C-alpha positions as CSV (number, residue, x, y, z in Angstrom):
1,M,23.8,-13.6,20.5
2,K,24.1,-10.1,19.0
3,L,21.8,-7.3,18.2
4,S,20.0,-7.4,14.9
5,R,21.1,-4.8,12.2
6,Y,17.5,-3.8,11.7
7,L,16.8,-2.0,14.9
8,K,16.3,1.6,16.1
9,V,16.8,2.6,19.7
10,Y,15.0,5.6,21.2
11,T,15.2,7.2,24.6
12,S,11.9,6.5,26.5
13,Q,9.9,9.7,26.9
14,D,8.0,8.5,30.0
15,R,10.4,6.1,31.7
16,P,13.6,7.8,32.7
17,G,16.6,5.5,32.3
18,H,14.9,3.3,29.8
19,F,15.0,2.9,26.0
20,L,12.5,1.7,23.3
21,I,13.9,-0.8,20.8
22,Y,12.0,-1.1,17.6
23,S,12.6,-3.9,15.0
24,T,11.9,-2.7,11.5
25,L,11.9,-6.3,10.3
26,R,9.5,-7.7,12.9
27,N,7.5,-4.5,13.8
28,S,8.1,-5.4,17.5
29,V,8.9,-3.0,20.3
30,A,10.6,-3.6,23.7
31,L,11.3,-1.4,26.6
32,V,14.6,-2.0,28.3
33,S,16.6,-0.3,31.0
34,A,19.9,1.4,30.3
35,E,21.7,-1.5,32.1
36,T,19.9,-4.0,29.9
37,L,20.8,-2.1,26.8
38,A,24.5,-2.0,27.8
39,A,24.4,-5.7,28.5
40,L,22.8,-6.2,25.0
41,Q,25.6,-4.3,23.4
42,S,28.3,-6.1,25.2
43,G,26.7,-9.6,24.7
44,S,26.3,-10.3,28.5
45,L,22.5,-10.3,28.8
46,P,20.9,-12.7,31.3
47,S,19.3,-15.8,29.7
48,K,15.6,-14.9,30.5
49,E,15.8,-11.4,28.9
50,R,17.9,-12.8,26.1
51,E,15.2,-15.4,25.2
52,A,12.5,-12.7,25.2
53,L,14.4,-10.4,22.8
54,L,15.3,-13.4,20.6
55,R,11.6,-14.1,20.2
56,L,11.1,-10.4,19.2
57,G,13.8,-10.7,16.5
58,M,16.0,-8.2,18.2
59,L,18.7,-10.6,19.1
60,V,20.1,-13.0,16.4
61,E,22.6,-15.8,16.4
62,N,24.6,-14.4,13.5
63,P,24.1,-10.9,12.1
64,D,25.8,-11.8,8.9
65,Q,23.4,-14.7,8.4
66,E,20.5,-12.4,9.2
67,R,21.8,-10.1,6.5
68,E,21.9,-12.9,3.9
69,Q,18.4,-14.0,4.9
70,L,17.1,-10.5,4.3
71,R,18.8,-10.5,0.9
72,G,16.7,-13.5,0.0
73,L,13.4,-12.3,1.6
74,I,11.7,-11.1,-1.5
75,K,12.8,-14.1,-3.5
76,Q,11.4,-16.3,-0.8
77,A,8.1,-14.4,-0.7
78,N,7.8,-14.7,-4.5
79,S,8.4,-18.4,-4.4
80,H,5.8,-19.1,-1.7
81,T,2.8,-17.1,-3.0
82,R,0.0,-18.8,-4.9
83,N,-2.2,-15.7,-5.3
84,F,-1.8,-13.8,-8.6
85,K,-2.9,-10.2,-8.4
86,V,-3.7,-8.3,-11.6
87,S,-4.8,-4.7,-12.1
88,A,-7.1,-4.7,-15.1
89,V,-7.5,-1.3,-16.7
90,L,-10.9,-1.4,-18.2
91,N,-10.9,2.1,-19.6
92,L,-9.0,5.4,-19.7
93,D,-12.2,7.4,-19.4
94,C,-13.5,9.2,-16.3
95,N,-16.5,11.3,-15.2
96,L,-14.2,13.4,-13.0
97,N,-11.6,16.0,-13.9
98,C,-8.9,15.7,-11.2
99,A,-6.2,18.3,-11.9
100,Y,-3.3,16.0,-10.7
101,C,-4.4,12.9,-12.6
102,F,-1.2,11.1,-13.9
103,E,-3.2,9.7,-16.8
104,E,-4.1,13.0,-18.3
105,D,-1.4,13.0,-20.9
106,F,-2.5,9.7,-22.5
107,R,-6.1,9.3,-21.5
108,R,-8.3,9.6,-24.6
109,G,-11.4,7.8,-23.6
110,Q,-10.1,4.3,-24.6
111,Y,-12.0,1.2,-23.5
112,M,-10.9,-2.4,-23.3
113,S,-12.4,-4.4,-26.1
114,E,-14.4,-7.6,-25.6
115,A,-11.7,-9.5,-27.4
116,T,-9.0,-8.2,-25.1
117,A,-11.2,-9.0,-22.1
118,D,-11.7,-12.5,-23.3
119,L,-8.0,-12.9,-23.9
120,L,-7.3,-11.8,-20.4
121,V,-9.7,-14.4,-19.1
122,E,-8.1,-17.1,-21.2
123,T,-4.6,-16.2,-20.1
124,L,-5.5,-16.1,-16.4
125,V,-7.3,-19.5,-16.6
126,R,-4.5,-21.1,-18.6
127,E,-1.5,-19.7,-16.8
128,R,-2.8,-19.4,-13.2
129,I,-6.2,-20.9,-12.3
130,S,-5.7,-24.2,-14.0
131,L,-2.3,-24.5,-12.3
132,G,-3.8,-24.1,-8.8
133,W,-3.4,-20.4,-8.3
134,D,-5.9,-18.1,-6.7
135,V,-6.5,-14.9,-8.7
136,T,-7.5,-11.5,-7.4
137,V,-8.3,-8.8,-10.0
138,S,-8.3,-5.0,-9.2
139,F,-10.5,-3.3,-11.7
140,Y,-9.0,0.0,-12.5
141,G,-9.3,2.9,-14.9
142,G,-10.0,5.7,-15.7
143,E,-13.2,4.9,-13.8
144,P,-13.8,1.1,-13.9
145,L,-17.5,1.4,-13.1
146,L,-18.0,3.0,-16.6
147,S,-17.3,-0.6,-17.8
148,Q,-19.6,-2.7,-15.6
149,E,-20.6,-5.1,-18.4
150,L,-17.0,-5.8,-19.1
151,M,-16.4,-6.4,-15.4
152,R,-19.2,-9.0,-15.6
153,R,-17.7,-10.5,-18.8
154,I,-14.4,-11.0,-17.1
155,S,-15.6,-12.1,-13.7
156,Q,-18.2,-14.7,-14.6
157,P,-15.9,-17.1,-16.4
158,L,-13.1,-16.6,-13.9
159,L,-15.4,-17.4,-11.1
160,A,-16.6,-20.5,-12.8
161,A,-13.0,-21.6,-13.7
162,A,-11.9,-21.0,-10.1
163,K,-14.7,-23.1,-8.8
164,S,-13.9,-25.9,-11.3
165,H,-10.2,-26.0,-10.2
166,E,-11.0,-25.5,-6.5
167,V,-9.2,-22.2,-6.2
168,K,-10.4,-18.7,-5.3
169,Y,-11.3,-15.8,-7.5
170,G,-12.3,-12.3,-6.3
171,F,-12.0,-8.7,-7.4
172,N,-11.7,-5.2,-5.9
173,L,-12.5,-1.8,-7.3
174,I,-10.3,1.2,-7.4
175,T,-13.0,3.8,-8.0
176,N,-13.7,7.5,-7.6
177,G,-16.8,6.4,-5.7
178,T,-19.4,8.4,-7.7
179,L,-21.0,5.4,-9.3
180,L,-20.7,2.7,-6.6
181,T,-24.3,2.8,-5.3
182,R,-25.8,0.1,-3.0
183,D,-27.6,-1.5,-6.0
184,T,-24.3,-1.7,-7.9
185,V,-22.6,-3.4,-5.0
186,M,-25.4,-5.9,-4.6
187,N,-25.1,-6.7,-8.3
188,L,-21.4,-7.1,-8.1
189,L,-21.2,-9.2,-4.9
190,P,-22.2,-12.5,-6.6
191,L,-19.5,-11.9,-9.2
192,G,-16.8,-11.9,-6.5
193,L,-16.6,-8.3,-5.3
194,Q,-14.3,-8.2,-2.2
195,G,-13.8,-4.5,-1.5
196,A,-13.4,-1.0,-2.9
197,K,-11.0,1.9,-2.7
198,F,-12.6,5.3,-2.7
199,T,-11.0,8.7,-2.8
200,L,-12.1,11.8,-0.9
201,D,-9.6,14.8,-1.1
202,G,-10.3,16.4,2.2
203,P,-13.4,18.2,3.5
204,R,-16.1,19.2,1.0
205,E,-14.7,22.6,-0.2
206,I,-11.2,21.1,-0.8
207,H,-12.4,17.9,-2.4
208,D,-14.8,19.7,-4.8
209,G,-11.9,21.9,-5.9
210,Q,-9.5,19.0,-6.5
211,R,-11.9,16.3,-7.8
212,P,-14.9,18.0,-9.6
213,Y,-17.1,16.3,-12.2
214,A,-16.1,16.9,-15.8
215,S,-18.9,19.5,-15.8
216,G,-17.2,21.4,-12.9
217,A,-19.8,20.4,-10.3
218,G,-18.7,19.1,-7.0
219,S,-18.6,15.3,-6.3
220,F,-18.2,15.2,-2.5
221,D,-21.8,14.8,-1.6
222,T,-22.4,12.0,-4.1
223,I,-19.3,10.0,-3.0
224,V,-20.1,10.4,0.7
225,G,-23.7,9.4,0.1
226,N,-22.6,6.2,-1.7
227,L,-20.0,5.5,1.0
228,T,-22.8,5.8,3.6
229,E,-24.9,3.3,1.7
230,I,-22.3,0.6,1.1
231,C,-19.8,0.6,4.0
232,D,-21.7,-2.2,5.7
233,L,-21.5,-4.4,2.6
234,V,-17.8,-4.5,1.6
235,P,-14.5,-3.5,3.2
236,I,-13.6,0.1,2.1
237,Q,-10.2,1.7,1.9
238,L,-10.4,5.5,1.9
239,G,-7.7,7.5,0.2
240,A,-7.2,11.2,0.3
241,N,-4.7,13.3,-1.7
242,F,-3.3,16.3,0.1
243,R,-1.1,19.3,-0.8
244,Q,1.3,21.4,1.1
245,E,-1.1,24.3,1.4
246,N,-4.1,22.3,2.6
247,Y,-3.0,19.2,4.6
248,R,-3.8,20.7,8.0
249,E,-7.5,20.9,6.9
250,F,-7.7,17.2,6.1
251,P,-8.6,16.0,9.6
252,R,-11.9,17.8,9.2
253,L,-12.8,15.2,6.6
254,L,-12.8,12.5,9.2
255,D,-15.0,14.6,11.4
256,Q,-17.4,15.1,8.6
257,L,-17.5,11.4,7.8
258,S,-18.1,10.5,11.4
259,S,-21.0,13.0,11.6
260,C,-22.5,11.1,8.5
261,G,-22.3,7.8,10.3
262,I,-19.1,6.6,8.6
263,T,-17.4,5.8,11.9
264,P,-14.0,4.1,12.3
265,D,-15.6,0.7,12.4
266,K,-17.0,1.3,8.9
267,L,-13.6,1.7,7.1
268,A,-10.8,-0.7,6.7
269,T,-8.1,1.9,6.5
270,V,-7.7,5.6,5.8
271,M,-4.6,6.5,3.7
272,F,-3.5,10.2,3.3
273,T,-1.2,10.6,0.3
274,P,0.6,13.7,-0.9
275,V,0.1,15.2,-4.4
276,V,3.5,15.9,-5.8
277,S,3.3,17.1,-9.4
278,T,1.4,14.3,-11.1
279,A,3.3,11.6,-9.1
280,G,1.4,11.3,-5.9
281,C,-2.1,9.9,-5.7
282,S,-3.8,7.6,-3.3
283,D,-4.6,5.0,-6.0
284,H,-1.1,3.7,-5.3
285,N,0.9,2.6,-2.3
286,P,1.3,5.2,0.5
287,A,5.1,4.8,0.2
288,C,5.0,6.2,-3.4
289,T,5.8,9.7,-2.4
290,F,8.6,12.2,-2.4
291,S,9.6,11.4,1.1
292,E,12.6,13.8,1.1
293,E,10.4,16.8,0.7
294,P,10.8,18.7,4.1
295,W,7.1,19.6,4.4
296,L,6.2,15.9,4.2
297,I,8.3,15.1,7.2
298,E,5.8,17.1,9.1
299,A,2.6,16.4,7.1
300,I,2.6,12.6,7.0
301,P,3.1,12.0,10.8
302,Y,0.7,14.8,11.6
303,L,-2.1,13.2,9.4
304,R,-1.4,9.8,10.8
305,E,-1.7,11.0,14.3
306,E,-4.9,12.8,13.6
307,T,-6.3,9.7,12.0
308,L,-5.4,7.3,14.8
309,A,-6.6,9.8,17.4
310,R,-10.1,9.6,15.9
311,G,-10.1,5.8,16.0
312,Y,-9.6,5.2,12.2
313,R,-7.0,2.7,11.0
314,T,-4.0,3.6,8.9
315,P,-1.6,1.4,6.9
316,Q,0.9,0.0,9.3
317,L,4.6,-0.1,9.3
318,K,5.7,-3.5,8.0
319,P,8.3,-5.0,5.6
320,S,7.3,-3.8,2.1
321,A,8.9,-3.5,-1.3
322,C,8.1,-1.7,-4.6
323,V,5.4,-3.6,-6.5
324,V,7.8,-4.2,-9.4
325,E,9.8,-6.6,-7.1
326,L,6.7,-8.8,-6.6
327,E,6.3,-11.5,-9.3
328,D,2.7,-12.2,-8.6
329,N,1.6,-8.6,-9.5
330,L,0.9,-7.4,-13.0
331,V,-1.0,-4.5,-14.7
332,V,-2.9,-5.2,-17.9
333,D,-4.0,-2.0,-19.6
334,C,-7.1,-1.6,-21.8
335,E,-5.0,-2.5,-24.9
336,G,-3.7,-5.7,-23.3
337,K,-0.2,-4.3,-22.6
338,F,1.6,-5.4,-19.4
339,Y,3.1,-3.1,-16.8
340,K,4.6,-3.7,-13.4
341,C,2.9,-0.6,-11.9
342,P,-0.1,1.5,-13.0
343,A,2.0,4.6,-12.8
344,F,4.2,3.4,-15.6
345,M,1.3,3.4,-18.1
346,G,2.0,5.8,-20.9
347,W,5.7,5.9,-20.3
348,E,7.7,4.8,-23.4
349,G,9.7,1.7,-22.8
350,M,8.0,0.7,-19.6
351,S,5.7,-2.0,-20.9
352,V,6.9,-5.5,-20.1
353,G,4.9,-7.4,-22.6
354,S,1.3,-8.0,-23.6
355,L,-1.5,-10.6,-23.6
356,T,-0.5,-11.6,-27.1
357,E,3.3,-11.8,-26.7
358,G,3.5,-12.8,-23.0
359,L,5.7,-11.3,-20.3
360,R,9.1,-10.0,-21.2
361,E,12.2,-10.0,-19.0
362,Y,12.2,-6.8,-17.0
363,R,14.9,-7.3,-14.3
364,D,17.3,-4.9,-15.8
365,S,14.8,-2.3,-17.1
366,H,13.1,-2.0,-13.7
367,G,16.1,-2.3,-11.4
368,I,15.0,-5.5,-9.7
369,G,17.2,-6.0,-6.7
370,N,18.7,-2.5,-6.9
371,W,18.9,-2.6,-3.1
372,Q,21.2,-5.6,-3.1
373,V,24.2,-3.4,-2.3
374,E,26.3,-3.0,0.9
375,A,24.8,0.3,1.9
376,C,21.2,-0.9,1.7
377,L,21.9,-4.4,3.3
378,D,23.5,-2.7,6.3
379,C,20.8,-0.1,6.6
380,C,18.4,-0.5,9.6
381,Y,15.5,0.8,7.4
382,L,15.9,-1.7,4.6
383,P,12.9,-3.9,5.6
384,L,10.7,-0.8,5.3
385,C,11.6,0.2,1.8
386,F,13.8,-2.4,-0.1
387,G,15.0,0.4,-2.4
388,G,11.9,2.5,-2.4
389,C,9.6,3.4,-5.3
390,R,10.8,2.9,-8.9
391,F,8.4,5.4,-10.2
392,I,9.7,8.2,-7.9
393,T,13.2,7.3,-9.0
394,K,12.1,7.7,-12.7
395,L,10.5,11.0,-12.0
396,R,13.7,12.3,-10.5
397,G,15.4,11.5,-13.8
398,K,17.5,8.6,-12.4
399,E,18.1,5.1,-13.7
400,L,15.9,2.5,-12.0
401,T,19.0,0.7,-10.9
402,E,19.4,3.6,-8.4
403,V,17.5,3.4,-5.1
404,D,14.9,5.8,-3.8
405,C,16.6,6.1,-0.4
406,R,14.2,6.8,2.6
407,R,16.8,7.3,5.3
408,K,16.2,11.0,5.8
409,F,12.5,10.5,6.0
410,Y,12.7,7.6,8.5
411,D,15.3,9.4,10.6
412,A,12.8,12.2,11.0
413,T,9.6,10.3,11.4
414,L,9.9,6.7,12.5
415,E,10.2,7.4,16.2
416,R,7.0,9.4,16.1
417,S,5.2,6.5,14.2
418,V,6.4,4.0,16.8
419,L,5.1,6.2,19.6
420,Q,1.8,6.7,17.8
421,N,1.4,2.9,17.6
422,L,2.0,2.6,21.3
423,A,-0.4,5.4,22.1
424,Y,-3.3,4.5,19.9
425,L,-3.0,0.9,18.7
426,A,-2.2,-0.9,21.9
427,P,-3.2,1.3,24.9
428,Q,-3.6,-1.7,27.2
429,K,-0.4,-3.4,26.1
430,K,2.4,-0.8,26.5
431,P,5.7,-2.7,26.6
432,A,7.1,-3.8,29.9
433,P,10.8,-4.4,29.9
434,T,11.8,-6.9,27.2
435,Q,8.1,-7.3,26.4
436,A,6.6,-6.8,22.9
437,A,4.1,-4.1,22.2
438,A,1.1,-5.0,20.1
439,A,1.6,-4.1,16.5
440,G,-1.9,-2.9,16.0
441,P,-5.0,-4.3,14.2
442,S,-4.7,-6.7,11.4
443,E,-3.9,-5.3,8.0
444,A,-6.8,-4.7,5.6
445,P,-6.4,-6.4,2.2
446,A,-4.2,-4.4,-0.1
447,Y,-5.8,-3.4,-3.4
């Protein structure tokens, strides 16, 4: 037995002579003595402790075999899924005027036509539902709730087809929150509404400056009012986009929400995301950030700590890859063009097909498997990034075959994240020697 490659070892801050071992692959934690760690490193650990660490994924029979298994992990995940996820961009119109909107350069008030919506339905039924796949749609924009009739036109036949083929259909909303009233939710629930993603950019004065209505009026009170009315009906993910000059004010948002009755039990997760040029925005994965920015090394752990300390849930550390690596994810824009990530809309050469022509080969153009190199496969952080974010790589002017390396960021922040998990997510289950710590609450659905 040997130690896994995908571990970090930290000196225990409250148990002298002990070390915390964290598995980036399994999200497990063990507390071991200095003697046990030395025995681990020499391969002479007693059988009882060896079996415990083996269960935690910290000891492996063959490190080279583990490395090869990780090489095939995404391929295996792609082959096992039977749930197709599509982001349907119903329009490129919006009732807000957010200064950092990445769609600003190509948003001209376009709306998906009924013919394109019908073709989307036909394609999903023919190529997924009729073949036994579940389908989950994330309605996106612009602001998708400006296209509620189109939402109904897409969902009704998909729901009927799913029932006929004994599979599942449901949809989520990525919305600015201004139009999602309780009546709207009640109307959408029978069509398959499963959850919604809102955005509040900090306390009222910051949010209203960053996300005003097109008229210039503030939108904070409307969004909070809607959130208060619907948070008992559907799971809500709350996103918030911070800047270097204002991130320390963002915990006040959580205090304001709590005072309005939007307590931690009312939200699935809270995700703070940095605004960097027009790249960062909480509509996307929290990993889609410039993690090498020095100020983020302080800001991201700080906001995570403040969130957890107030009892709200945050996205948890777990094996994850850029969405372009996942074969069961696709974006369909309002013209019927295909993309692998919403952030690539409007970028020349980044479309990967369309509803009329089908899906084109994109492995080379999108750097699929760019992490399949010695430096990445031997990196203890590989399970947390798998090459990082392709969009960030493109913004840096690099080829997508190059990786968005996160080593500097994780070197600076991972220990603090592990300690936060132990302090806030499993207060009654702090790890005894060679015992796992709880990984925290179950993940909310990602949409």
